[in-house]
C-alpha angles and dihedrals in degrees: 000000000000124000124243092260092057097052118099116250111244141181107253124186120203117193110208086026096157093054123094100265096037092049094048090053092043092052092053094045090049090049088055090055102256124142102251122199113189114201116194137145089212095231090123102002123097131215088218088068089064097060120091121175089349095306132098120233135204131011112291115212110190105207139113116263088232092063108116090208093071095095092105092056091059096040109117095007116146094195137015121200111197114211099140113124146130108273097200124042096215087067091063 
């Protein structure tokens, strides 16, 4: 198993990145030195989730995952973690 310092740094996109799970993963990946892009429409996400030790992390893109103009967000991404979703069924 390689250490954090030996792993290549990659662009990683997290949909639902301002939600609890997405932000936890994003924080850890940022700590490991990766370029983290957090995609969230902020209907359920919170900016407070993107603050660790008083500092924000990653690049927040406030857009809906259904937006067809998101191609540039994903360009060059090595990995995409998909956590975007509607948190409450009555909203559907």
